[in-house]
Structure formats: structure tokens, C-alpha cells
C-alpha positions in Angstrom: -22.9 -72.6 32.9 -24.6 -75.8 33.7 -27.3 -77.1 31.4 -30.8 -75.8 32.2 -33.2 -78.8 32.6 -36.9 -78.7 33.3 -38.0 -79.9 36.7 -41.1 -81.9 37.6 -42.0 -82.9 34.1 -42.7 -79.3 33.0 -41.3 -77.5 30.0 -37.8 -75.9 30.4 -37.7 -72.0 30.6 -37.2 -69.8 27.6 -34.3 -68.3 29.5 -32.6 -69.6 32.7 -33.7 -67.8 35.9 -31.4 -65.5 37.8 -30.4 -63.2 35.0 -30.6 -59.4 35.2 -30.0 -56.7 32.5 -26.4 -56.5 33.6 -25.7 -60.3 33.4 -27.4 -60.6 30.0 -25.4 -57.7 28.5 -22.1 -58.9 30.1 -22.5 -62.5 29.0 -23.4 -61.7 25.3 -21.2 -58.6 24.8 -18.1 -60.1 26.4 -18.1 -62.9 23.7 -17.3 -60.1 21.3 -15.3 -57.6 23.4 -13.4 -59.6 26.0 -13.5 -63.3 25.5 -10.0 -64.5 24.2 -9.8 -66.4 21.0 -9.7 -70.2 21.6 -8.4 -73.1 19.4 -11.9 -73.9 18.1 -12.3 -70.5 16.5 -8.8 -70.8 14.9 -9.7 -74.2 13.6 -13.0 -73.0 12.1 -11.5 -69.9 10.5 -8.5 -71.9 9.2 -10.8 -74.5 7.6 -13.0 -71.8 6.1 -10.0 -69.9 4.7 -8.6 -73.1 3.2 -11.8 -73.9 1.5 -12.2 -70.3 0.2 -8.7 -70.7 -1.4 -10.0 -73.8 -3.1 -13.0 -71.9 -4.3 -10.8 -69.2 -5.7 -8.7 -71.8 -7.7 -11.9 -73.5 -9.0 -13.6 -70.2 -10.1 -10.3 -68.9 -11.7 -10.0 -72.1 -13.8 -13.8 -71.9 -14.6 -13.4 -68.4 -15.9 -10.4 -69.4 -17.9 -11.7 -72.6 -19.4 -15.5 -72.3 -19.1 -18.2 -74.6 -17.6 -16.8 -77.5 -19.5 -14.7 -78.3 -16.4 -17.9 -79.3 -14.7 -19.7 -82.6 -15.2 -22.6 -81.1 -17.1 -23.5 -82.7 -20.4 -26.3 -83.0 -22.8 -29.0 -83.5 -21.6 -27.9 -82.7 -18.0 -27.4 -79.0 -18.6 -28.1 -78.3 -15.0 -25.7 -80.0 -12.7 -24.3 -79.4 -9.2 -24.6 -75.7 -9.7 -28.4 -75.6 -9.6 -28.5 -78.3 -7.0 -26.3 -76.3 -4.6 -28.2 -73.1 -5.5 -31.5 -74.5 -4.3 -30.0 -76.1 -1.3 -28.3 -72.9 -0.1 -31.5 -70.9 -0.7 -33.4 -73.4 1.5 -30.9 -73.1 4.3 -31.6 -69.3 4.3 -35.3 -69.8 4.9 -35.3 -70.5 8.7 -33.7 -67.1 9.4 -36.6 -65.1 7.9 -39.2 -67.5 9.4 -37.8 -67.2 12.9 -37.1 -63.5 12.6 -40.3 -62.3 10.9 -43.2 -64.7 11.2 -42.4 -65.7 14.8 -41.9 -62.0 15.7 -45.3 -61.1 14.3 -46.8 -64.1 16.2 -45.1 -62.8 19.4 -43.3 -66.0 20.1 -40.7 -65.4 22.8 -38.6 -68.4 22.1 -37.3 -66.7 18.9 -35.4 -64.1 20.8 -32.3 -66.3 21.6 -31.8 -67.6 18.1 -33.1 -64.9 15.7 -29.9 -62.9 15.4 -27.5 -65.6 14.2 -30.2 -67.2 12.1 -30.6 -63.8 10.3 -26.9 -63.8 9.7 -27.0 -67.4 8.6 -29.7 -66.3 6.1 -27.5 -63.7 4.6 -24.4 -65.9 4.3 -26.4 -68.7 2.7 -28.0 -66.4 0.1 -24.6 -65.1 -0.8 -23.3 -68.7 -1.3 -26.5 -69.4 -3.3 -26.0 -66.4 -5.5 -22.6 -67.6 -6.7 -23.9 -70.6 -8.6 -26.3 -69.0 -11.1 -23.7 -66.4 -11.9 -21.0 -69.0 -12.5 -23.4 -71.2 -14.4 -24.1 -68.4 -16.8 -20.9 -69.0 -18.5 -20.1 -65.3 -18.7 -20.6 -64.1 -15.1 -19.0 -60.7 -15.8 -22.2 -60.1 -17.9 -24.5 -60.5 -14.9 -26.0 -57.1 -15.3 -27.7 -58.3 -18.5 -30.3 -60.0 -16.2 -31.5 -56.6 -15.0 -33.6 -54.0 -16.9 -30.9 -51.5 -17.9 -30.9 -48.6 -20.4 -29.5 -50.6 -23.4 -28.9 -48.9 -26.7 -31.6 -51.0 -28.5 -34.0 -50.8 -25.5 -33.8 -54.5 -25.0 -35.1 -56.1 -21.8 -34.1 -59.4 -20.2 -35.7 -62.6 -21.4 -38.6 -62.7 -18.9 -39.2 -66.4 -19.8 -35.8 -67.3 -18.4 -35.7 -68.7 -14.8 -32.4 -66.8 -14.3 -34.3 -63.6 -14.4 -36.9 -64.9 -11.9 -34.2 -66.0 -9.6 -32.4 -62.6 -9.8 -35.5 -60.6 -8.8 -36.6 -63.1 -6.1 -33.2 -63.6 -4.5 -32.1 -60.0 -4.7 -35.4 -58.9 -3.0 -35.0 -61.5 -0.4 -31.4 -60.6 0.3 -32.2 -56.9 0.5 -35.1 -57.1 2.9 -33.2 -59.8 5.1 -30.2 -57.4 5.2 -32.3 -54.5 6.4 -34.2 -56.5 8.9 -30.9 -57.8 10.4 -29.2 -54.5 10.5 -32.1 -52.6 12.0 -32.4 -55.2 14.7 -28.6 -54.8 15.4 -28.7 -51.0 16.0 -29.5 -51.1 19.8 -26.8 -53.8 20.3 -24.3 -51.9 18.3 -24.8 -48.9 20.6 -24.3 -51.3 23.6 -21.0 -52.5 22.1 -20.0 -48.9 21.5 -20.6 -47.9 25.1 -18.8 -51.0 26.5 -15.8 -51.1 24.1 -12.5 -50.4 25.8 -10.8 -49.8 22.4 -11.2 -46.3 21.0 -11.2 -47.6 17.4 -13.8 -50.2 18.1 -16.0 -47.7 19.9 -15.8 -45.4 16.8 -16.6 -48.4 14.4 -19.6 -49.6 16.5 -20.7 -46.0 17.1 -20.8 -45.2 13.4 -22.7 -48.4 12.7 -25.2 -47.5 15.6 -26.3 -44.4 13.7 -26.3 -42.2 16.8 -28.6 -44.5 18.9 -29.1 -43.1 22.4 -31.9 -45.3 23.6 -34.4 -42.4 23.9 -38.2 -42.9 23.8 -38.4 -41.4 20.2 -35.6 -43.8 19.0 -37.4 -46.8 20.5 -40.7 -45.8 19.0 -39.2 -45.4 15.5 -37.2 -48.6 15.9 -40.3 -50.7 16.8 -42.2 -49.2 13.9 -39.4 -49.9 11.4 -38.8 -53.4 12.7 -42.5 -54.3 12.6 -42.7 -53.0 9.0 -39.7 -54.9 7.9 -41.1 -58.1 9.5 -44.3 -57.6 7.7 -42.4 -57.2 4.4 -40.2 -60.2 5.1 -43.0 -62.5 5.9 -44.4 -63.0 2.3 -40.8 -63.7 1.2 -40.7 -66.9 3.2 -43.3 -68.3 0.8 -42.6 -66.4 -2.5 -38.8 -66.8 -2.7 -38.7 -70.6 -2.7 -41.9 -70.7 -4.7 -40.2 -68.8 -7.5 -37.2 -71.1 -7.2 -39.6 -74.1 -7.6 -41.1 -72.5 -10.7 -37.7 -72.9 -12.4 -38.6 -76.6 -12.4 -42.5 -76.5 -12.6 -42.5 -74.3 -15.6 -40.6 -76.9 -17.5 -42.1 -80.0 -19.2 -39.3 -82.4 -18.0 -40.8 -85.6 -16.4 -40.7 -85.3 -12.6 -40.7 -81.5 -12.7 -44.0 -80.4 -14.3 -46.0 -80.5 -11.0 -48.2 -78.1 -9.1 -47.1 -79.5 -5.8 -43.6 -78.1 -6.2 -44.2 -74.5 -4.7 -45.6 -75.7 -1.3 -43.3 -78.8 -1.4 -40.2 -76.6 -1.9 -41.3 -74.1 0.8 -41.8 -76.8 3.4 -38.5 -78.4 2.3 -36.7 -75.1 2.7 -38.0 -74.6 6.2 -37.1 -78.2 6.9 -33.5 -77.8 5.8 -33.2 -74.3 7.3 -34.1 -75.4 10.8 -31.8 -78.4 10.5 -28.9 -76.0 9.7 -30.0 -73.8 12.7 -29.7 -76.8 15.0 -26.4 -77.8 13.4 -25.0 -74.4 14.2 -26.6 -73.3 17.5 -25.8 -76.5 19.4 -22.1 -76.1 19.2 -22.4 -72.3 19.6 -24.3 -72.6 22.9 -21.7 -75.0 24.3 -18.6 -73.2 23.1 -19.6 -69.7 24.2 -21.5 -70.4 27.5 -24.8 -69.5 26.1 -26.9 -72.4 27.4 -28.8 -70.0 29.7 -30.1 -68.3 26.6 -30.4 -71.0 24.0 -32.1 -73.5 26.3 -33.5 -76.9 25.9 -36.9 -75.3 25.3 -35.4 -73.7 22.1 -34.1 -77.1 20.9 -37.4 -78.7 21.7 -39.4 -76.1 19.6 -37.1 -76.2 16.7 -37.3 -80.0 16.8 -41.0 -79.9 16.6 -40.9 -77.6 13.6 -38.4 -80.0 12.0 -40.7 -82.9 12.7 -43.7 -81.2 11.2 -41.9 -80.0 8.1 -40.3 -83.4 7.6 -43.7 -85.0 7.6 -44.9 -82.4 4.9 -41.8 -83.3 2.9 -42.6 -87.0 3.2 -46.2 -86.3 2.1 -44.7 -84.4 -0.9 -42.8 -87.5 -1.9 -45.8 -89.7 -1.6 -48.0 -87.2 -3.4 -45.8 -86.8 -6.5 -45.4 -90.5 -6.7 -49.1 -91.1 -6.5 -49.9 -88.4 -9.1 -47.3 -89.9 -11.5 -49.0 -93.4 -11.1 -52.6 -92.1 -11.2 -52.0 -89.7 -14.1 -51.1 -92.4 -16.5 -48.3 -90.3 -18.3 -45.7 -92.9 -19.2 -42.8 -90.5 -18.9 -44.0 -89.3 -15.5 -44.3 -93.0 -14.4 -40.9 -93.8 -15.6 -39.3 -90.8 -13.8 -41.1 -91.3 -10.5 -41.7 -95.0 -10.3 -38.7 -96.4 -12.1 -35.7 -94.0 -12.6 -35.6 -92.5 -9.1 -36.2 -95.6 -6.9 -34.7 -98.3 -9.2 -32.6 -96.5 -11.8 -29.0 -95.4 -11.9 -29.5 -92.9 -9.1 -31.4 -95.2 -6.7 -28.8 -95.0 -4.0 -29.2 -91.2 -3.7 -33.0 -91.7 -3.7 -33.2 -94.2 -0.9 -30.6 -92.3 1.1 -32.8 -89.2 0.7 -35.9 -91.1 2.0 -33.9 -92.4 4.9 -32.5 -89.0 6.0 -35.6 -86.9 5.3 -38.5 -89.3 6.2 -37.2 -92.0 8.6 -34.6 -90.2 10.7 -36.9 -87.3 11.7 -39.4 -89.7 13.2 -37.1 -90.0 16.1 -38.2 -86.6 17.1 -41.6 -87.9 18.3 -39.7 -88.7 21.6 -39.4 -85.7 24.0 -36.2 -87.2 25.4 -34.5 -87.0 21.9 -35.9 -83.5 21.3 -34.1 -82.3 24.4 -30.9 -84.2 23.9 -28.4 -81.8 22.2 -26.0 -84.4 20.8 -28.7 -86.6 19.2 -30.4 -83.5 17.8 -27.1 -82.4 16.3 -26.6 -85.8 14.6 -30.2 -85.8 13.3 -29.7 -82.3 11.8 -26.7 -83.5 10.0 -28.7 -86.3 8.4 -31.4 -83.9 7.4 -28.9 -81.5 5.8 -27.5 -84.4 3.8 -30.9 -85.6 2.8 -32.2 -82.2 1.7 -29.1 -81.8 -0.6 -29.8 -85.3 -2.0 -33.4 -84.4 -2.6 -32.3 -81.5 -4.9 -29.8 -83.8 -6.6 -32.4 -86.4 -7.3 -35.0 -83.9 -8.6 -32.4 -82.2 -11.0 -30.3 -85.0 -12.2 -32.7 -88.0 -12.5 -35.3 -86.0 -14.5 -32.6 -84.5 -16.8 -30.6 -87.6 -17.4 -33.6 -89.6 -18.5 -36.1 -87.4 -20.3 -38.4 -88.0 -23.2 -35.8 -89.4 -25.7 -34.1 -92.5 -24.6 -31.4 -92.2 -27.3 -30.2 -88.9 -25.6 -30.1 -90.3 -22.1 -26.7 -89.6 -20.3 -25.4 -90.4 -16.9 -24.2 -87.5 -14.8 -20.9 -87.6 -12.9 -19.6 -84.6 -11.1 -16.0 -83.7 -11.5 -13.5 -82.6 -9.0 -14.2 -79.0 -9.9 -18.0 -79.4 -9.1 -17.1 -80.6 -5.7 -14.4 -77.9 -5.3 -16.9 -75.1 -5.9 -19.4 -76.6 -3.5 -16.8 -77.1 -0.7 -15.6 -73.6 -1.4 -19.1 -72.1 -0.6 -19.2 -74.2 2.5 -15.9 -72.7 3.5 -17.1 -69.2 2.7 -20.2 -69.8 4.9 -18.1 -71.1 7.8 -15.6 -68.2 7.5 -18.4 -65.6 7.6 -20.2 -67.4 10.5 -17.1 -67.5 12.6 -16.2 -63.9 11.8 -19.7 -62.8 12.7 -19.7 -64.6 16.1 -16.6 -62.7 17.2 -17.5 -59.3 15.7 -21.2 -58.8 16.5 -23.5 -60.2 19.3 -24.8 -63.6 18.2 -27.9 -63.1 20.5 -30.1 -59.9 20.5 -29.2 -58.2 23.7 -32.0 -55.6 23.6 -34.7 -58.2 23.0 -33.2 -60.5 25.6 -33.2 -57.8 28.3 -36.8 -57.2 27.5 -37.5 -60.9 27.8 -35.6 -61.0 31.2 -37.9 -58.3 32.5 -41.0 -60.2 31.5 -39.9 -63.7 32.6 -38.6 -62.2 35.8 -42.0 -61.0 37.0 -43.5 -64.3 35.8 -40.9 -66.3 37.7 -41.6 -64.5 41.0 -45.3 -65.0 40.6 -44.8 -68.7 39.8 -42.5 -69.2 42.8 -45.1 -67.6 45.0 -47.5 -70.3 44.1 -44.9 -73.0 44.4 -44.6 -73.6 40.6 -41.6 -74.1 38.4 -40.8 -70.8 36.6 
């Protein structure tokens, strides 16, 4: 369908006019049930599968030889593994924010993008979870991190950030999974009823849990969905705050800062919305969903990206000012010399360019509603947020309190292979999701069509743009 633009200088609609219950259901469900596979889907799945094979080879060698195949050294005991862990967790933040907080605030524009952002959250958290397990050195002993009935009644080491991450990330993943699945139940019933294949009908029917769309079902569904949204809302703040405490609780220069929890949460939302734009812009074009993911959605996501980008820039300025004003020579060295002028200065200035300078383009309404320019900006932000985690982890560890122990960190091929492998896993899961389950919430979209339909007729009666 043609792109939906605003007319007369007003805002574009949340959903393009002219849609009914039937057209909404057909357009979204047919992507799963009837649309033939095209070359782009095969290219994406092929790329994802190839990188997953690379991940398998890298992990196999890691289990055979140990973490020595990575570039970690003394004092950089945390290398790419923790950088990538924090980056993936940040990407998963936008899904919970869009799904839970915007749902509680009754923001209609979330309806078109909440489903695949929830799936993106799950896939990103799964990718993130690989890195702490592999970084343990003995990942097959992962259950030692949980309170288990050991013979000597020993509990995990609660002062270890690994234990904090296990509880924070596992809680986040569980609540996000439940929230995503409960929201899917009415749509699974729709796929069950429309599936022409008996096997698919049985699969979707079993997943729909006997949904019939009765008043009792809808009442219980609304209650459960609201409760899960209320449970998921604090996790937006708590999960990445706990991840930031991995750094803040240490005394390493450049880490021991009270600004890290809010700084990390804003950065996570920043990178998460950037990844949403990176994914939804091609998705709406490839699968004919421009009537549902409209320019208004891109505009609103761009505004969130701009706001959180300014918060991130303020965080950079704040930690630099505190290091200068505090008078601690080690903090001054880390923030005022090592990062901007030291061995990793190229990563630092590229981070500033991607996370502070590039998002300033979003002040322009024309750019906020230009899909191609937005997609390019989102790529820059994703790169910049990865560089931010790299700068925080590597510069502080490589130049700590003792100059005689300073060491330069250089990632190896296997560092890069594991990271690329998780990207392949993410891409593979995303492409599989788009062709197996509805990428847009049909039930919520039908409700939105009903509401905007009445609004559209009223607006047209007064000669306004719906």
C-alpha cells in the first residue's frame, strides 16, 4: 500500500483510514498463513543460520580450550562478553517500555509495534544470557548461581554481580515471556480459525488455550494483561539498574558513580528504541504494513530517541564534570585523559558522535518522518551504544590504580565470532517469528480501528483530517 502521509500540516493518523475488522485481520494474518516466502526472507534466514553455525564453532572451541581464546587479560578480566551482555540487555528494554508502560498510560500508538518489540525483547535477553554463562569458564555449572539444596547448605556468593544478574535477568525474561504470550492468545485463536492446514490449526489451537472470545474470556484476559503490565513496569527501571550496579559497586576509576543506574536505564531505552526503528522500518515495507506502522509511529519513536539521547549526553557531561570537580586523580585520569585522549580515544569520540551529535538531527519533523534517514540514524545509535559499553568496560579496566599493571585490550577472532553469532541467533529468531506468529496485535488493532473509525467520521463531518 502507499505510504500514509499527513495532510494540511497535521499529524499522520495512528492507523490509515478505510480499514475494517476484516481487512485488519486479513492483512496481518495472511503474512503468516498465506503470503509466499520471498527472497528477502531466505536471505535473512540464511545469514542468521550461517552466523549461528559460527557461534556453535566458537562456543565449542571455548568449552574445549577455555576463555583464554578470548582477548581478556590482566587487568581486563571483563572483555567483549560483558560489553555485549549489557548491549543486548539494553536492546530488550524498549519492548517492555512500549508494551507495559505505554499500555498503562493508554497510548494508542503502541498497538502497532508492541508485539514484535516484545518478541525482540525475548530474543535480545536470550542473546544477553549467553555471555555471562560463557564468561563463567564452566557454564555447565550455571546452576551454582541459584539457591539450591546443596549438601553443605551453601548459598551463592551474594556479593558477586553474576548472582545479581541471574535474578534480575531471569525475572525480566519470565515476566516478559508471560506478558508476550498472554497478549498473543486472542491472535492465536484467530490463526486457528483461519488456518487452512489441519496441523497448523491444531498447533495454534493448542497454544490458544481454548480461547472462544466470550465475555468471560475477555474479562479475564484484560485483568491478566493489566496485572502483567503492572508487574513488568518496575522491571524497566530495575533490570538495567541492577546491571549498572555491576559497575557502580566496584571501586574501579570511571565506574564508582551514583549516576550509573539512571544513566544506564536511559541508555537502554535509547538503544532499545533505536533497534525498534532498525527492525520496524524494513518490516513495514517488506510485508505491506505501512497502514499500521505509520509515520506517526516513526515520529513518536524518534521523539523518544531524541529525549533519551539528550539524557545520555547529559550523563556523559555529568560524569566528566564530577570527575573534574571531585579531585580524585584516578577518576580524573580515567574520565579526562584515558577516554578522550588515551589508547581508546577513537572509540570514545565515535561514541560521542553517534550518541550525541547524530540524534540532534531528530529535532527536524521532516527527518522524524523520513523512514530511510531514520533507519540510518538508528544504525548509528546502535553502533554508538555498543561503543559506550566498550568504552566504560575496557578503558577503566585497562588503566586502573596501578600503572605497572596497565595492559591494552585487543579482541580476538573468537570474541568477534561469538558476538556475530548472537546477532545471527537474533536475526534467525526474528525472521522465524515474523512468519510463524502475527507481528502486529490483531485483537488490539481491531479495537483501535473501531475507536478511530468513529473519530474519523466525526472529524470528516467537521471538515477535518481524521
